[in-house]
C-alpha positions, 0 to 999 in steps of 0.5 A: 501885484503881490510879492513874494517873501524873500523868507519863509519859515516852512516851505510852501504847499506842505503836507503836515498830516497833523491829526496823526498824532492828535492822540498824543498831543491830546493826552501830553497837554492832559498830563500837563494840565494835570501836574499845573494844577497839583503845583499849584495846591503845593507848592502854590504860587509865590502870591507877591504884595498885591496877594498876600499884604505885606510891606516892601521897600525900596533902598538905595545904597552907596555902592552895590549892595551887600545883602548878606550885611542888609539881612545880617542888619534886620535880624540884628533888630529881629525883623522877620523880613521875606525876602531881599533882592537886587531891583534894577542897578547893584545899589537898588535892594527891595526889602519884602516883609509880611503884614504888619497888624495894627493901624500902624503897624506899617508906620513903625515897620518901616522905621525898624528898618529905616533904624536898622539901616542907618546901623549897619550900613551907612549911607542907605536910604528908602526912598519908596514903601508899598503897603496892601493890608490883608483884606485888600490883597483877597479882595484884588485876589479874588478881581484877578480870578474874576476878570480871567474866568469873564474873559473866558466867558466872552472868548466863548460866546464870541467864537458861539456867534463866528463859528458854530458851536464845535468851534467855540468848545474848543477853543475855550477848553484849549485856553484853559488848558494854556491858562493852567499850564501857565500856571504851573510855570509859575508855580515852578519858576517862582515868579511873583504873582502879582497883578502884573502875572495876571495881566500877562495871562490876559494876554497870553488869552487873548494871543492865543484865542487870536491864534485860533481863530486864524485857524478856524477861518482856516478851516470854516472857509474850506468847509465851503469849497472843500464838499467832500472832502474828510474832516480830518484831511480837511483840518490838515489842509487848513494848518499847512496853509495856515502854518506860514502865518501862525509861526511868522506871528508867533516868532515876531512877538517872540522877538519883541519879547525875549529881549523884556525878559534879560534884560528889564529888570525886576519890575517887567522880566516876570512878565516877560517870561510868562509871555515866552512861555505862553507863545510856545504854549498857545502856537503848538496848542493850536495845532495839538489840541484847538485842531484834534478837539475840532476832530472829535466834536465836529467829525459827524456834525460838521460834515453830516450834508456831505456824508447825505448819499446825493440824490440818485438821477432820473433813468428812462425817457419821461412820458408824454402827458396823457391827453384829456 
């Protein structure tokens, strides 16, 4: 027995003409993606230790940390720090230093920081130290980009085999636009870009792909069901039929990620904020980017058989066969 849900985000049998705004959607997406590419080069991403190299020290103080006091202690010892920020509760601090030259550069830097804290911040203890060399950071950055590129290629192959090539091209182009917008979001918010952010972008790609496959699958079903319906009307119908599912899934993931963004702390909040942005972008792009691209590519191809005029029925009575 079918159980009807009590609450629906949108009414049943909506007839919104999404394709009327297809050119506006594509134009806005192109402008945002171009701006994101510009932001990628200037001011650029706030690279974390994974990609820029350097030293991170987690410090615990006896009471609430005084950041000005810690910065003054480092400056007194001529230690060029790249950041002093809260990590977890009020007594946890992260101190970031740049890449240290020499084989023993990291150990010397940690010793200098420890000396500076002992002089000016009584009771402060270094509880964790992480260090990444310059060569390792470059390799991690290259591998992160490689993982992103391979994922997009695999998605292209998957959708190409499951659907026609118009669907595959539309999905991959839309995903590239989604990724560029996520990069622009990271550049604006100055969220640290590290391996965790690479994972968040790959998660966005996976979520966005699933959302587009849902819409595309309904389009394919309706192509078989409505043989003569114009593709523009058929895409509008397919989006309206999947709108409740699309918005319901997006709202569920959004509400699950929101507490992590607000209360997850330094280690997970950046991942969650990027996820929230990606959910909004991925959901809207399925409707206003992927569907219009499919319409542009498939208007005269997916409906080629339907556009051909049906054969005319034979008229008149058939003549009897001439006897031999």
